[in-house]
C-alpha positions as CSV (number, residue, x, y, z in Angstrom):
1,M,61.6,54.0,-5.3
2,T,62.6,50.7,-7.4
3,D,65.9,52.2,-9.7
4,R,64.0,51.4,-13.2
5,A,67.7,50.6,-14.7
6,T,68.6,48.1,-12.5
7,L,64.8,46.3,-13.1
8,K,65.8,46.6,-16.6
9,L,68.6,44.7,-16.7
10,A,68.2,42.2,-14.1
11,A,67.3,38.8,-15.2
12,F,63.6,38.1,-13.9
13,D,62.0,34.8,-15.0
14,E,58.5,36.8,-15.6
15,Y,57.5,41.0,-16.7
16,R,54.6,41.8,-16.9
17,V,53.0,42.8,-19.7
18,V,50.0,45.4,-21.2
19,I,49.1,45.1,-24.7
20,R,47.3,47.9,-26.2
21,M,45.4,47.0,-29.5
22,L,45.2,49.1,-32.5
23,D,41.3,48.9,-31.6
24,G,41.7,50.0,-27.7
25,S,41.1,46.8,-26.4
26,V,43.4,46.1,-23.7
27,V,45.2,42.8,-22.1
28,R,46.9,42.3,-19.3
29,G,49.5,39.7,-19.0
30,F,53.0,37.9,-18.0
31,F,55.8,37.5,-20.4
32,S,58.3,34.4,-19.7
33,S,61.5,35.5,-19.9
34,K,63.2,32.1,-19.2
35,A,65.2,31.6,-22.8
36,H,66.1,35.7,-22.2
37,T,68.4,37.5,-19.6
38,S,66.6,40.5,-19.7
39,L,64.3,42.9,-21.5
40,D,67.1,43.8,-23.4
41,A,68.0,40.9,-25.4
42,L,64.4,40.9,-26.5
43,N,66.5,44.1,-28.7
44,G,67.5,42.1,-31.3
45,K,64.5,40.4,-32.2
46,S,63.2,40.3,-36.2
47,P,59.5,41.4,-35.7
48,S,57.9,37.8,-36.9
49,A,60.8,36.3,-34.0
50,L,59.7,38.5,-31.6
51,H,55.6,38.0,-32.6
52,E,56.3,34.4,-32.9
53,L,57.7,34.8,-28.8
54,L,55.3,37.1,-27.4
55,R,52.9,34.3,-28.8
56,A,54.3,32.1,-26.9
57,S,55.3,33.5,-24.2
58,C,52.5,35.8,-23.0
59,V,50.1,34.3,-20.4
60,D,47.1,35.0,-18.4
61,E,47.7,35.4,-14.2
62,S,46.3,31.7,-14.6
63,G,48.9,30.7,-17.1
64,V,46.4,30.2,-20.1
65,P,48.4,31.3,-23.8
66,L,47.0,35.4,-24.1
67,N,44.6,34.6,-26.9
68,V,45.4,38.2,-28.8
69,D,45.8,39.2,-32.7
70,W,49.7,40.3,-32.7
71,S,48.6,41.6,-36.2
72,A,45.9,44.7,-35.0
73,L,48.9,45.0,-32.2
74,K,49.4,48.7,-31.1
75,A,52.1,48.6,-28.5
76,V,53.2,46.2,-25.6
77,F,54.3,47.6,-22.7
78,F,57.3,45.9,-20.8
79,V,55.3,47.4,-16.5
80,T,56.3,46.8,-13.1
81,S,52.8,47.0,-12.3
82,F,49.3,47.3,-13.4
83,E,48.0,49.7,-12.0
84,G,50.8,52.8,-13.6
85,D,49.8,56.2,-14.0
86,R,46.9,57.1,-15.7
87,D,48.3,61.4,-14.1
88,Q,51.6,61.1,-14.9
89,D,52.6,63.9,-18.0
90,S,54.7,62.5,-20.6
91,V,58.7,63.6,-20.3
92,R,59.2,66.2,-22.5
93,F,62.7,66.2,-21.6
94,Y,65.4,63.3,-21.3
95,G,67.8,64.6,-19.0
96,N,68.1,61.6,-16.0
97,G,68.0,57.9,-18.5
98,P,70.8,56.2,-19.6
99,M,73.0,57.4,-22.2
100,I,72.5,54.3,-24.9
101,Q,73.6,55.4,-28.6
102,S,70.0,56.8,-29.8
103,I,67.5,59.1,-30.5
104,W,64.9,60.6,-28.5
105,V,61.7,60.9,-30.2
106,E,58.5,61.5,-30.0
107,I,55.2,59.1,-30.8
108,T,52.2,60.4,-32.0
109,F,49.2,57.3,-32.1
110,A,46.7,57.0,-33.6
111,D,44.0,56.7,-31.3
112,G,45.8,60.3,-30.1
113,E,48.3,58.9,-27.1
114,V,51.9,60.4,-27.5
115,I,55.3,59.3,-26.1
116,E,58.4,59.8,-26.1
117,G,61.8,58.5,-25.7
118,C,64.8,56.7,-27.2
119,V,65.5,53.8,-30.0
120,D,68.4,52.5,-31.3
121,N,69.7,54.3,-34.1
122,S,70.6,51.1,-36.1
123,L,69.2,49.8,-39.8
124,R,66.7,47.6,-37.8
125,H,64.5,50.2,-36.2
126,L,64.1,51.2,-40.5
127,Q,63.6,48.7,-41.6
128,N,61.7,46.2,-38.9
129,D,57.5,46.7,-38.7
130,G,57.9,48.0,-35.0
131,F,61.1,48.7,-32.7
132,F,61.6,49.1,-28.9
133,L,61.4,52.5,-27.4
134,H,63.2,53.2,-23.4
135,P,61.5,55.3,-22.0
136,S,62.1,59.2,-21.0
137,S,61.6,59.0,-17.4
138,P,63.7,56.8,-14.7
139,D,60.5,57.8,-12.9
140,I,57.6,55.5,-14.8
141,N,55.5,52.7,-14.6
142,N,57.1,51.7,-18.0
143,L,60.5,50.0,-18.9
144,L,60.5,48.9,-22.0
145,I,57.9,49.6,-25.0
146,Y,57.3,47.6,-28.8
147,V,55.9,49.5,-30.7
148,N,54.1,48.2,-34.3
149,K,54.7,50.8,-36.4
150,S,51.5,50.4,-38.4
151,A,50.2,52.1,-35.2
152,I,51.5,55.5,-35.8
153,V,50.8,59.1,-37.4
154,K,53.4,60.7,-35.5
155,Y,56.6,60.4,-35.1
156,R,59.0,63.4,-34.6
157,V,62.8,63.1,-34.0
158,L,63.3,65.6,-30.8
159,G,67.2,64.6,-30.9
160,V,70.1,62.7,-31.0
161,R,72.0,60.7,-27.7
162,M,75.4,59.6,-27.7
163,E,77.4,57.0,-24.8
164,E,80.0,60.0,-23.6
165,Q,83.8,58.6,-24.5
166,T,85.2,57.8,-21.4
């Protein structure tokens, strides 16, 4: 099994992305990260800069830019595999993830999908149109998820995780 933390922090040329739209459609492609050292570098981007970066950097298997209406976006899932695991139950306890200063949340989308993970405890998280979610389970297919706030119908804080002081 691949170590998720290592994958997440590695500097790959491209990542697989599964883009889910508000209408239920799904677009698969690749995100070219040549301008970034890791997925974590995306976290500081403003929503408009991020959407522009996704528009410019997401391509299909033949390298053609993806034709996606970013205003109709539900979420962008940066994944290890396009297959995924539809039978995977959502984790209900965040015990094995990395220690980051964050808020542990559960999100319910308009289509009924429920996901949980950690979001940065920052002003950007509150002000921007979307935010990044670090999935709770280290063993699932998702490395990082960009969530469009307009797709959320319920947002529940489950707890707060603080970095341990050494």
